[in-house]
C-alpha positions, -999 to +999 in steps of 0.1 A: +200+864-444+217+843-470+250+847-488+248+868-520+255+837-541+224+819-528+202+850-530+213+856-566+207+819-575+172+820-559+163+852-578+175+837-611+155+805-605+124+824-596+126+848-625+131+819-650+102+799-635+079+830-637+089+836-673+083+799-682+051+797-661+065+770-638+057+762-602+083+751-577+081+728-546+108+716-521+111+685-500+140+689-475+156+668-448+191+679-438+186+715-450+155+719-428+137+743-450+166+765-461+160+759-498+124+771-494+135+799-471+160+811-497+133+812-524+106+828-502+131+855-490+127+870-525+098+894-530+072+880-554+081+844-548+045+835-542+040+836-580+063+806-583+066+787-550+038+762-544+050+746-512+080+735-491+079+705-468+105+695-442+106+657-440+133+653-415+122+619-401+119+587-420+082+587-411+076+621-426+092+610-458+068+580-459+037+600-448+041+632-467+060+621-498+050+585-502+086+572-500+083+534-496+093+522-461+112+493-478+132+517-498+145+535-467+151+501-450+171+488-480+191+519-490+189+542-459+173+576-457+205+592-471+206+576-506+201+583-543+170+562-542+153+581-514+162+615-529+146+603-562+115+591-544+112+623-524+113+645-556+089+622-575+065+619-545+064+657-541+057+662-578+028+637-575+014+655-545+016+691-556+008+713-586+045+720-589+062+716-623+096+713-606+103+695-573+136+697-555+146+672-528+175+669-504+186+643-480+220+641-463+243+641-433+252+676-423+272+666-393+290+670-371+280+634-362+261+607-379+287+598-406+303+565-415+329+552-439+302+545-465+282+576-458+305+604-445+295+637-429+289+661-458+272+634-480+242+649-497+218+636-523+199+662-543+169+653-564+152+674-591+120+662-608+104+681-637+071+670-651+076+648-682+113+646-677+136+621-660+144+627-623+179+638-618+198+629-587+233+642-577+256+629-550+279+653-533+303+652-504+304+689-493+333+700-470+331+721-439+309+723-408+272+718-406+263+753-418+287+750-448+273+716-458+237+729-456+244+761-475+264+742-502+234+719-506+210+749-510+232+765-536+235+732-556+197+726-554+189+760-567+213+754-596+196+721-604+163+738-603+175+764-628+188+737-651+154+720-650+136+753-656+155+760-688+151+726-703+136+728-737+118+695-736+146+674-751+164+671-718+190+697-728+192+733-715 
């Protein structure tokens, strides 16, 4: 179902979380649940995956994750600030220890000079650690952008799972 690179990354993240006793949750916009799907495609994922929410609309981000309406108005749904708020909001509303978030423009339309097609913000929140947000402009068509975002989100989750409490892996 997924490329081997993504399946392998999902398996590594799940194994690490299980070893460390960590729960995972995802809040997805442009990936539409693909991060969660990549995790739950692995047998035994129920020992680690708490929940996955698809917050495609602005209203869903507000209602389900507590993203402030004013934040979306000020920065746009595709922004560092919204990815941060999505991850933080999911962590606050779940038993998860690590929350992954994604918001972006997968294309083919919807881009602008300031926010081109392929622009994705990925958030990763771990309890008692600072939220990490990355900005990427992934090349390729809609599927390529979405799969690249999934792969990077899984890598961010793994980095958070192996943190030793000092912010270093």
